C-alpha positions, 0 to 999 in steps of 0.5 A: 388085839388087846390094846397095844399088847397083843398086836405089838405096841406102836413104839414109833409114836411112843419113842418119838413123844418120849424123845420130845419130852412129851411123856407126862400127860396133863389132864385138861378140863373135860370137854365131854364126848358128844353123844353121837356119830361114832355108832348108830344110836350112840348115847350118853356116857356110862357112869364110872364106878371103880368100887367093888360090886357084890352088895348082893351076896348071892352073886359075889364070886371068888377065885382059886389059886393060880395053877401054872400051864405055860411053862409047866412040867405038864407040857410035852417036850415037843413044845418049845416055850419062849420068853413071852407067852400071851394070846390064848384060847381054850375049849372043850371038844369030845371030852378033851381040853384044847389050849392054843397059845402064842409064844415069842421072844417078846410081846411085840411082833416077831418073825420067831412067833409060834402058835401051839395047840395042845390037848389034855384030859385033865388040864394037867398033862398036855399032849402035842396037837399042832404048831403054826409058824409062818415067819411072821407074827400070829395072834388071836387064836380062837376055837369054835367047838360046834356041830361035832367039829373043832375049828381054830381061827387065828390072825396073821400080822407083820413082823415089824415090832413097831408096826401093826400090819393085819394080813388077814385071818386063817382057819384050820379044822381038827381031824383027829389026834395030832391032825389038823387041816392045812390053814386056809384064809377066810372072810375078807383080807385085813380082818382080825378075829376077836371072839368066837362062841356058840350060844344055844347051838348057834355059832358067832364070831366078832371080827374087825378091820382097820386095826392099823388105823389105831396106831397110825391115828389117821382118822380112818374108822374101824368096823366091827363085824358080827358073823355066823356060819353054817359050815365053820368056813364061810361066815355071813352077817348075823343080820342078813345084809348088815355085817357092821354093828360098830363103826368108828374107834371100836376094835375088840368086841364081845357080847352076851345075851341078857335074860330078855334076849337083848344083846349086851356088848363091850367094845374097846375104843382106843382109837377114839371117835365122837363118843370119846376114848376108852370103851363102848358099852352097847345094847341091842334089843331082841327085836332089832339085834343089829341096832347096837346103841352104845354109851361111852365108858372112859375106861378101856377094858382090853381083851373083853370076854363077856358072858352071862351067869346066874342071871347077870352079865359079866366081863373079864377085861384089863384094869388100868391102875392109875390115879383116875379110877382107871380112866383111859380117856383123860378128858382132853378136848382142845388138842389135835386128835392125833396128839390127844390119842398119843397122850392117852396111849403113853399115859396108859403104858406107864401104869401097872395092869390087872385082869379083872372081873366086872359086872354090867347092868344090862339096862343102864350099861353101868360097869362095876368092878368086882375083883382082880384075878391073880395078875400084874404087869403085862396081863389079860387075854382071858379064855374060859371053859365051864367047870361045873355049876357056877364054876369056870376055869379061866386061862390068862397070861401075866407077868410073874406073880411073884415079881415086882408090880411093874408098869405095862410097857416094861412087862411087855418086854419081859417074861410072861406066863399062862395060868389057870384059875378057878372062878366060882359063882355061888349057885342060885337056889331055885324053889 
């Protein structure tokens, strides 16, 4: 869902608070988040560190120049690019690159939304694969190349730009060049698919329900489900009988396995719960993978993409450019939770953003800032494919890179583009 930017911003509370003059947030003396209640095994707050990581020169990454993808001369004429181009995913299947992306008049929900799928042999010249339009908003395209097949999953929402209305998830299977199976619903109604991946030959999906509760601020919990499949269509809990790994304010969630087999996960906690607001950084031991124990981080890493490389755990997610080290949780504890949440959301809308690379300590769960990808304004919905030893091609959307460094809410109403960027990690020398 990527904060308010990917399901359509909740403008109703924003406009109501602006009209009432409640636009400037005043930071209260922090009351602190309690260490329990939000999730099973919740723990102490994570240490906040906005300074760049990279003291270990052997693992300090770098980025190449951004290359335009949407719009670009490489797209086929059958693709009609609109003003806002954002939600995306990329995958490699049978030696070809597949890209899915959303295009619409604005970032907010629209009945003019289209999802396109294109493919390429060289990531420069693209061929038309499919177009999906249902007269309502479509978001979160996710590929799963697995077992010789390629699946595409996406989420259906309403078309009201001031509401978030999840209507369920759909899947389609690649049958051949330009041929895909008819979209069909799967899993349970009201879910949003967030991340799909294959690790050591096993497919995984993270999806969540209750997303409408984030912007209604009604106190109802969200649930994050951790799933796997044997056929790409029917999804079941990774841990039999225990689909829910997080319950409370969490929505977008991604994970990777640490070197010791532990699950390391990042979950966006915009709705807030007993652990506070911002994000949850979680760990589950190899012997008990369904028991996610989390610490609170006051920053909100929207659109989390978590992966392991060179013996470390990395995160690509949004960075907030405010004067509080990027914190989303402003420490308010004396207000009504609904008022408190709206204040946080309003403050977040007012600042520019970046799409950034972070490093996660798998034991302390401390998150360190590493570097910014080329990005500004409304940005950050990363997809990634391997490009060689220690190298990845990251696809991401952003407001124009040669334009002003606008605040996030202004960027959501403007033009956004999709770029490809090479991310390089120094290859570790092995004896």
